[in-house]
N, C-alpha and C positions, 0 to 999 in steps of 0.2 A: 034112904038111897037117896043122889043126888039128881037132880033134877035137870032136863038135857035141853037147853035152849035148840031153836027150830034150825039157828045154821050151824049145830052141832049135829043135825041126823042126817043121817047118810053120808057121812065123812068118815067111819071107820068102822069096822065089821070084826068083832074079837081082837083092841087093841091093834089091828093092821087098816092102817090108813089105804082106802079105797080107789085106785086109780082112774083116770079120765079115759081110759078104755079107750087107748087110740092103738091102733091096730099096726103102728109102724115098725114092729121087729120080729114079725113072721115070716119063714119058721125062726122059733128060737132053741137053743138049747137050754132047758130046761134041769138044772141040777138035780130036781126033787127026782125026774124021771129018769135021769142017766142018757136021756137020749134027746133029737130034733124035736119039735111035735110044730102042730098045726093051729092054728087061730080055734080052729072047729074044735080040738083035743081040747085047750085050755078054756074055752067056754065051756064044756060039759064040763072038765074039775070043777069051775067054779060054780056050776048047780049045784052037781052031786055036793059042794062044798057046802051050800046052804040047805041042805035036803031037798031038793025041788027034782022033781024027774027029768033027768037030763034027756034032750031032742037025740035021737038016731043020727049018726055020720051023713049028712049028706040030705036028712031030713026039708023038706021046705022051710019049716023055719029058725032052722040055722042059717040055712046061705041067707034068708032076707036078714038076719040077725046081723050076720058077717060081713054084708053088702051094706048096711047101714051104718055099721063101725066104719070101714073102708071110706065110704060117704064122708063121714065125716072128718076122716084125716086128710083127706084129698087138700095137696097142695104141701103136705108135711115132708121132713125129708124121711126118706126109709133109712132104717134102725138095722135088716135085716143083712146078715145073723144075727141076732144078740143071745146072749147070755143073763139069765135069770137065776135067781132063787128056786 
């Protein structure tokens, strides 16, 4: 097994690059879902993907996470509605 440098940690999961999580494209049409989806739906999908227990829709923890991500993206150009694979 090849050693991983500190710089590489957290940059990929299962060969996919982990994005910066800027929520500028929500609601978005996700090809995987064949429908529009909210940021909370995507966050729940991510939690399930890493085998964590997803929070309920509207749970205080989910709302706090959504607010934090929106705060980080303040001033960025909105891209909604977006299309993702």
